[in-house]
C-alpha positions as CSV (number, residue, x, y, z in Angstrom):
1,M,-21.5,-135.0,66.2
2,L,-21.2,-137.8,63.6
3,V,-19.4,-141.1,64.1
4,E,-18.5,-143.3,61.2
5,A,-16.4,-146.4,61.3
6,F,-14.8,-148.7,58.7
7,R,-13.5,-152.2,59.2
8,D,-10.2,-151.2,57.6
9,G,-8.5,-148.6,55.3
10,D,-9.8,-150.3,52.2
11,A,-13.4,-150.0,53.3
12,G,-12.9,-146.3,54.1
13,A,-11.4,-145.8,50.6
14,A,-14.3,-147.6,49.0
15,H,-16.7,-145.4,50.8
16,V,-14.9,-142.2,49.7
17,G,-14.7,-143.5,46.1
18,S,-18.3,-144.5,45.9
19,E,-20.9,-142.7,43.8
20,H,-23.1,-141.8,46.8
21,F,-20.1,-140.1,48.5
22,K,-19.3,-138.2,45.3
23,E,-23.0,-137.1,45.1
24,A,-22.8,-135.9,48.7
25,Q,-19.7,-133.9,47.8
26,R,-21.6,-132.2,45.0
27,T,-24.8,-131.5,46.9
28,L,-24.1,-131.1,50.6
29,P,-21.7,-128.1,50.8
30,Q,-24.4,-125.6,50.1
31,Y,-26.1,-126.7,53.4
32,L,-23.0,-126.4,55.6
33,A,-22.2,-123.3,57.6
34,E,-18.5,-124.3,57.7
35,T,-16.2,-127.1,56.6
36,P,-16.7,-130.1,58.9
37,R,-13.9,-131.1,61.2
38,I,-12.8,-134.7,61.8
39,V,-10.7,-136.8,64.1
40,N,-9.2,-139.6,62.1
41,A,-8.0,-142.6,64.2
42,T,-7.1,-146.2,63.6
43,V,-8.2,-148.5,66.5
44,E,-6.7,-152.0,66.7
45,Q,-10.0,-153.6,67.7
46,D,-12.5,-155.8,66.1
47,G,-16.1,-154.5,66.7
48,W,-17.5,-152.3,69.3
49,S,-16.9,-152.4,73.1
50,E,-19.7,-152.2,75.6
51,L,-20.1,-148.9,77.6
52,G,-20.0,-150.4,81.1
53,E,-21.2,-147.2,82.7
54,L,-24.6,-147.7,81.0
55,A,-24.9,-151.4,81.3
56,V,-28.3,-152.9,80.8
57,D,-29.2,-155.9,83.0
58,R,-31.3,-158.4,81.1
């Protein structure tokens, strides 16, 4: 599983339009067994929430 996150739609668009992404499009498909599947969601949140079930006491 892979997770990637962007602060907003503009940041995601900049990533997809970047040269490193275009290079990945050219070179990575030969190593894939099938087309990757994604779940695309917009979350109205700023930053990451803590996973309380795995809280670390410090």
